[in-house]
C-alpha positions in Angstrom: 23.8 -17.3 -19.1 26.4 -15.2 -17.4 28.1 -16.8 -14.4 28.1 -13.6 -12.4 24.9 -11.5 -12.6 25.0 -7.7 -12.9 24.5 -6.5 -9.4 24.3 -2.8 -10.2 20.5 -2.7 -10.9 19.9 -4.4 -7.5 22.1 -2.0 -5.6 19.2 -0.6 -3.5 18.0 -4.0 -2.4 21.6 -5.2 -1.6 22.3 -2.1 0.4 19.0 -2.4 2.4 19.6 -6.1 3.1 23.1 -5.3 4.5 21.7 -2.4 6.4 19.0 -4.6 8.0 21.6 -7.0 9.2 23.8 -4.2 10.5 20.9 -2.7 12.3 20.2 -6.0 14.0 23.8 -6.1 15.2 23.6 -2.6 16.5 20.4 -3.4 18.4 21.9 -6.6 19.9 25.2 -5.0 21.0 23.6 -1.7 22.2 21.2 -3.7 24.4 19.4 -1.1 26.4 17.5 1.8 24.9 18.6 1.0 21.4 15.2 1.5 19.8 15.4 5.2 19.0 18.9 4.9 17.6 18.0 1.9 15.5 14.8 3.7 14.3 16.8 6.8 13.3 19.4 4.7 11.5 16.5 2.7 9.8 15.0 5.9 8.4 18.5 7.0 7.2 18.9 3.6 5.5 15.6 4.0 3.8 16.5 7.5 2.6 19.9 6.2 1.2 18.0 3.4 -0.5 15.8 5.9 -2.1 18.8 7.8 -3.4 20.2 4.5 -4.8 16.9 3.8 -6.5 17.2 7.1 -8.4 20.9 6.5 -9.0 20.5 3.1 -10.7 17.6 4.2 -12.8 18.5 4.5 -16.5 16.7 5.4 -19.7 16.1 1.7 -20.6 14.7 -1.3 -18.9 17.4 -3.4 -17.3 17.0 -7.1 -16.5 19.5 -9.1 -14.4 19.8 -12.3 -12.3 19.0 -14.4 -15.4 15.7 -12.6 -15.9 14.5 -12.7 -12.3 14.9 -9.0 -11.5 13.9 -5.9 -13.6 14.5 -2.2 -13.1 12.5 0.3 -15.1 10.7 3.6 -14.7 7.6 1.9 -13.2 9.8 0.1 -10.5 11.6 3.3 -9.6 8.3 5.3 -9.1 6.6 2.6 -7.0 9.8 1.9 -5.0 10.1 5.5 -4.0 6.5 5.5 -2.8 7.1 2.3 -0.7 10.3 3.7 0.8 8.6 7.0 1.7 5.6 5.2 3.3 8.0 2.9 5.3 10.1 5.8 6.5 7.1 7.9 7.6 5.6 4.8 9.4 8.8 4.5 11.5 8.8 8.2 12.3 5.1 8.2 13.3 5.5 5.1 15.6 8.4 6.3 17.7 6.5 8.1 20.4 3.8 5.5 20.5 6.0 2.5 21.0 7.9 4.2 23.8 4.7 5.4 25.5 3.0 2.0 25.2 6.1 0.1 26.5 6.6 -1.5 23.0 10.1 -0.1 22.5 12.1 -2.9 21.0 14.8 -2.4 18.5 13.4 -5.2 16.4 10.4 -3.0 15.5 12.1 -0.7 13.0 14.3 -3.6 11.7 11.1 -5.6 10.9 9.9 -2.6 8.9 13.2 -2.5 7.0 13.0 -6.2 6.2 9.4 -5.9 5.1 10.4 -3.0 2.9 13.2 -5.1 1.3 10.6 -7.7 0.4 8.4 -5.0 -1.1 11.2 -3.7 -3.3 11.8 -7.2 -4.5 8.1 -7.6 -5.3 8.0 -4.4 -7.3 11.1 -5.5 -9.4 10.1 -9.2 -9.7 10.3 -10.4 -13.3 9.5 -14.1 -12.5 6.9 -15.9 -10.6 9.5 -17.4 -8.3 11.1 -14.0 -7.6 7.6 -12.6 -7.0 6.9 -15.2 -4.4 10.2 -14.8 -2.6 9.7 -11.0 -2.2 6.1 -11.6 -1.1 7.0 -14.0 1.6 9.9 -11.9 2.9 7.4 -9.0 3.3 4.7 -11.2 4.8 6.8 -12.9 7.4 7.9 -9.6 8.8 4.3 -8.3 8.8 3.0 -11.3 10.6 5.3 -10.6 13.5 4.5 -6.9 13.5 0.8 -7.5 13.7 1.3 -9.5 17.0 4.2 -7.2 18.2 2.3 -6.2 21.3 2.5 -9.7 22.9 0.8 -8.8 26.2 -2.4 -7.7 24.4 -5.0 -10.3 23.4 -6.2 -8.1 20.5 -2.7 -7.8 19.0 -2.0 -11.6 19.3 -5.4 -12.4 17.7 -4.7 -10.0 14.9 -1.3 -11.6 14.2 -2.8 -15.1 14.3 -5.6 -14.2 11.9 -3.2 -12.5 9.5 -0.8 -15.5 9.6 -3.4 -18.2 9.0 -5.2 -16.3 6.2 -1.9 -15.1 4.8 -0.6 -18.7 4.6 -3.8 -19.7 2.8 -3.4 -16.9 0.3 0.3 -17.9 -0.3 -0.9 -21.4 -1.0 -3.4 -20.2 -3.5 -0.7 -18.0 -5.2 1.7 -21.0 -5.4 -0.9 -23.3 -6.7 -1.8 -20.8 -9.4 1.9 -20.3 -10.3 2.4 -24.1 -10.5 -0.5 -24.3 -13.0 0.9 -21.5 -15.1 4.2 -23.3 -15.2 2.6 -26.6 -15.9 0.7 -25.3 -19.0 3.4 -23.0 -20.3 6.7 -24.5 -19.1 7.9 -21.1 -18.0 7.9 -18.8 -14.9 9.7 -15.8 -16.3 7.6 -12.9 -17.3 9.4 -12.4 -20.6 9.1 -16.1 -21.6 5.4 -16.1 -20.6 4.7 -12.9 -22.7 6.5 -14.4 -25.7 4.6 -17.7 -25.5 1.2 -16.0 -25.1 1.9 -13.6 -28.0 2.8 -16.4 -30.3 -0.2 -18.6 -29.3 -3.7 -18.1 -30.7 -5.3 -18.2 -27.2 -4.9 -19.4 -23.7 -5.8 -22.9 -22.5 -8.4 -23.2 -19.8 -5.7 -24.5 -17.3 -3.6 -21.4 -17.8 -6.7 -19.2 -17.2 -7.4 -21.1 -14.0 -3.8 -20.6 -12.9 -4.1 -16.9 -13.5 -7.3 -16.8 -11.4 -5.5 -18.5 -8.5 -2.5 -16.1 -8.7 -4.8 -13.2 -8.9 -6.7 -14.5 -5.8 -3.4 -14.8 -3.8 -2.4 -11.2 -4.7 -5.9 -9.9 -4.0 -5.6 -11.0 -0.4 -2.4 -8.9 0.0 -4.2 -5.8 -1.3 -7.5 -6.5 0.7 -9.6 -6.7 -2.4 -13.1 -8.3 -1.9 -13.8 -11.2 -1.5 -10.3 -11.7 0.1 -10.7 -8.8 2.5 -11.9 -10.7 5.6 -8.7 -10.2 7.6 -8.5 -6.5 7.1 -10.9 -5.0 9.7 -9.9 -7.3 12.5 -6.1 -6.9 11.9 -6.4 -3.1 11.5 -8.3 -2.9 14.8 -6.2 -5.4 16.8 -2.7 -4.4 15.6 -0.9 -1.5 17.3 -2.0 1.7 15.7 1.4 2.6 14.1 1.5 -1.0 12.7 -1.9 -0.4 11.2 -0.7 2.8 9.6 2.2 0.9 8.0 -0.1 -1.9 6.8 -2.4 0.6 5.2 0.3 2.2 3.1 3.5 0.6 2.0 2.4 -3.1 1.6 -0.6 -2.0 -0.4 1.5 0.1 -2.8 4.0 -2.7 -3.3 1.2 -5.4 -3.9 -0.6 -3.1 -6.3 2.6 -2.5 -8.2 3.3 -6.3 -8.3 -0.3 -6.9 -9.5 0.0 -4.3 -12.3 3.4 -5.7 -13.5 2.1 -9.3 -13.4 -1.1 -8.7 -15.4 0.1 -6.0 -17.8 3.4 -7.7 -18.5 3.3 -11.5 -19.0 -0.4 -11.7 -19.2 -1.0 -8.6 -21.2 -2.2 -10.6 -24.2 -4.9 -12.2 -22.1 -6.5 -8.9 -21.0 -9.9 -10.1 -22.0 -9.7 -13.0 -19.6 -8.3 -11.3 -16.5 -10.1 -8.0 -17.0 -13.4 -9.7 -15.9 -11.7 -10.8 -12.6 -10.4 -7.3 -11.9 -13.8 -5.7 -12.8 -15.6 -7.9 -10.3 -13.1 -7.4 -7.6 -13.1 -3.7 -8.2 -16.9 -3.4 -8.0 -17.2 -5.6 -4.9 -14.4 -3.7 -3.1 -15.8 -0.3 -3.9 -19.3 -1.4 -2.8 -18.2 -3.0 0.4 -15.9 -0.1 1.3 -18.8 2.3 0.8 -21.5 0.5 2.6 -19.8 -1.5 5.4 -18.0 1.5 6.8 -21.2 3.4 7.5 -22.0 1.3 10.6 -18.4 1.5 12.1 -17.8 3.3 15.4 -14.1 2.4 15.7 -12.0 4.7 13.5 -9.4 2.0 12.8 -12.1 -0.4 11.5 -13.5 2.5 9.5 -10.1 3.1 7.9 -9.9 -0.7 7.1 -13.1 -0.5 5.1 -12.0 2.8 3.6 -8.7 1.1 2.4 -10.8 -1.7 0.8 -12.8 0.9 -1.1 -9.7 2.8 -2.2 -8.1 -0.5 -3.5 -11.3 -0.9 -5.5 -10.8 2.5 -7.1 -7.2 1.7 -7.9 -8.3 -1.6 -9.6 -10.6 0.5 -11.9 -7.4 1.8 -13.5 -5.9 -1.7 -13.7 -9.1 -3.1 -15.3 -8.6 -0.6 -18.2 -5.4 -2.5 -19.0 -4.0 0.6 -20.8 -1.1 3.0 -20.5 -3.6 5.6 -19.1 -5.0 3.1 -16.7 -1.6 2.2 -15.2 -0.8 6.0 -14.9 -4.1 6.4 -13.0 -3.2 3.6 -10.6 0.2 5.2 -9.9 -1.2 8.7 -9.3 -3.9 7.2 -7.2 -1.5 5.3 -5.0 0.8 8.4 -4.5 -2.2 10.4 -3.4 -3.5 7.5 -1.3 -0.1 7.5 0.5 -0.4 11.1 1.5 -4.1 10.9 2.6 -3.6 7.7 4.7 -0.3 8.8 6.4 -2.0 12.1 7.3 -5.1 10.4 8.7 -3.2 7.9 10.7 -1.0 10.6 12.1 -4.2 12.2 13.4 -5.4 8.9 14.8 -2.1 8.5 16.6 -2.7 11.9 18.2 -6.0 10.7 19.7 -4.9 10.5 23.3 -7.0 11.4 26.4 -5.1 11.5 29.8 -2.3 9.5 28.3 -4.3 6.7 26.9 -5.2 6.0 23.3 -8.9 6.3 22.2 -10.2 4.9 18.9 -13.9 5.7 18.9 -15.3 8.0 16.2 -17.4 9.8 18.9 -14.1 10.8 20.6 -13.6 13.3 17.8 -16.7 15.3 18.8 -16.0 19.0 19.1 -12.3 18.6 18.1 -12.5 22.0 16.2 -12.8 23.8 19.6 -10.3 21.8 21.6 -7.6 21.3 18.9 -8.5 23.4 15.8 -5.3 22.7 13.8 -5.7 18.9 14.1 -9.4 19.3 13.1 -8.5 21.2 10.0 -5.9 18.6 9.0 -8.3 15.7 9.5 -11.1 17.6 7.7 -8.7 18.0 4.7 -8.0 14.3 4.6 -11.6 13.3 5.0 -12.8 15.6 2.2 -10.0 14.3 0.0 -10.8 10.7 0.6 -14.4 11.5 -0.2 -13.2 12.8 -3.6 -14.4 16.3 -3.2 -12.7 18.8 -5.6 -10.2 20.5 -5.7 -8.4 18.2 -3.2 -6.0 15.6 -4.3 -8.4 12.6 -3.8 -10.6 14.0 -6.5 -7.8 13.9 -9.0 -6.9 10.4 -8.0 -10.4 9.2 -8.8 -10.6 11.3 -11.9 -7.6 9.7 -13.6 -8.7 6.1 -13.0 -12.3 6.9 -14.0 -11.1 8.6 -17.2 -9.0 5.6 -18.0 -12.0 3.3 -17.6 -14.2 5.5 -19.8 -11.5 5.6 -22.5 -11.3 1.8 -22.4 -15.1 1.5 -22.8 -15.8 0.4 -19.2 -18.6 2.9 -18.7 -20.6 0.8 -16.2 -17.5 0.3 -14.0 -16.8 4.1 -14.0 -20.5 4.9 -13.1 -20.5 2.4 -10.3 -17.2 3.9 -9.0 -18.8 7.4 -9.0 -21.9 6.1 -7.2 -20.0 4.3 -4.5 -17.7 7.4 -4.1 -20.9 9.4 -3.3 -22.1 6.8 -0.8 -18.7 6.7 1.0 -18.7 10.4 1.3 -21.3 9.9 4.1 -19.0 8.4 6.6 -16.1 10.8 5.8 -18.4 13.8 6.2 -19.8 12.4 9.3 -16.4 12.7 10.9 -16.2 16.4 9.8 -19.7 17.0 11.3 -18.7 15.5 14.6 -15.6 17.7 14.8 -17.3 20.9 13.9 -20.9 20.7 15.0 -21.1 18.4 18.0 -20.4 19.3 21.6 -16.8 18.8 22.7 -15.9 15.8 24.9 -12.7 15.5 27.0 -10.0 17.2 25.0 -7.0 15.3 23.5 -3.6 15.7 25.0 -2.1 18.6 23.1 1.6 17.7 22.6 1.9 15.8 19.4 5.7 15.8 18.8 7.7 17.6 16.2 7.9 14.7 13.8 4.2 14.1 13.8 3.6 17.8 13.3 5.8 17.9 10.3 4.1 14.9 8.8 0.6 16.4 9.4 1.6 19.7 7.8 3.4 18.1 4.8 0.7 15.6 3.9 -2.0 18.2 4.6 -0.4 20.8 2.2 0.2 18.1 -0.5 -3.5 17.1 -0.3 -4.8 20.6 -0.2 -2.6 22.1 -2.9 -2.1 19.2 -5.3 -4.3 20.9 -7.9 -1.9 23.8 -8.2 0.8 21.8 -9.9 -0.3 18.2 -10.6 1.7 18.0 -13.8 5.0 16.9 -12.1 3.5 13.8 -10.4 1.2 13.0 -13.4 4.1 13.4 -15.9 6.4 11.2 -13.8 3.6 8.6 -13.6 3.0 8.8 -17.4 6.7 8.2 -18.2 6.9 5.4 -15.7 3.8 3.7 -17.0 5.1 3.9 -20.6 8.0 1.7 -19.6 5.7 -1.2 -18.9 4.3 -1.0 -22.5 7.5 -0.2 -24.2 8.1 -3.9 -25.0 
């Protein structure tokens, strides 16, 4: 046991932690109108962190802090997605928080601190490190959900998220304590070694894994631990909802994959059943519950539940191809969701935000470019070829079929067809219904760049998918190298 751990693999996290504290100081001493400056510096800090993530990546898996922290290709890939999602969330929120009198310098700092927790989650190599990263992320997110203190809906969203989040953290801790009690270890490498040497798992260990999985399932909004999602998505300020829908989901999925494939990889027959059930329930609820929604943020909440169900199809396979499918799916999910929420943030009439799906009626005549962008994202989320969303589902379903999970793949295809109804309904409203009062046209340069970038990625992904899929394949292989 070395007295001084190797700090180099954790350089991105160390830099981001120092940057968050420096940004707090800048905001405090700048006092008035510091929000835009701190936000700009936050995006710059996230960009530098992304560069450091690439800088510290090596050919081999590196473990430091006495086995608590790991850096490998999988961590690098998922960290870059998290950092990209967080940076885009800050950029998208700037105009909104200024217009809605929410401009506080703490807002971008909270996103930076939450992102630091997410990076720790992705690189966690021990149940204790996993919990520390998870709580650092969660505490920042609780505050963000209730950031608009003068609004009852936002306060309610923050309270619901906090109470249910505390419950899920308790379940995860209870499960971790049972795992430790029956194995005497919390490190992923020690757990994997013990389970490889043992003939089977004790019933107590399996129960512990179930509780840990339940705690993580809450963070990714998997059914039956989804109950907070629609209310928090609707009540939280729209840019906060956009952030919740992207970066925390990617980090939690990455943590879930590493947890199950790594230390509990030998118990795939036990945890696979849990993931299959959660996947089927999430896909079904996401497909059917969203049909009756009239608020677009609630619709996106149920949509995200469904998308997590599809990602879990790849995890249920428990194979190299399955993990690759999850990674490709989450990268495409990032682009589709950021683009869709950018459109939602542009839904303003006479300076006020509107959230009703009916407000999109006739958008093709009042704002044709925004209608085209939103149509691309809706078709992609529905899984219609040749858009990116089709390929995301294709890779996870192929992995399930290769693993012999034919029923799961068929259910996934059926629920995907059902969910197409509410996505195509939005397209129908935009192109075939009579126009209502037009949206305010100025959308800002940053928002325009995000819409164009995510729209082009979603539309033309099929032209050159090999680069993303190849990177995901190499990253997934690092999880199975040991």
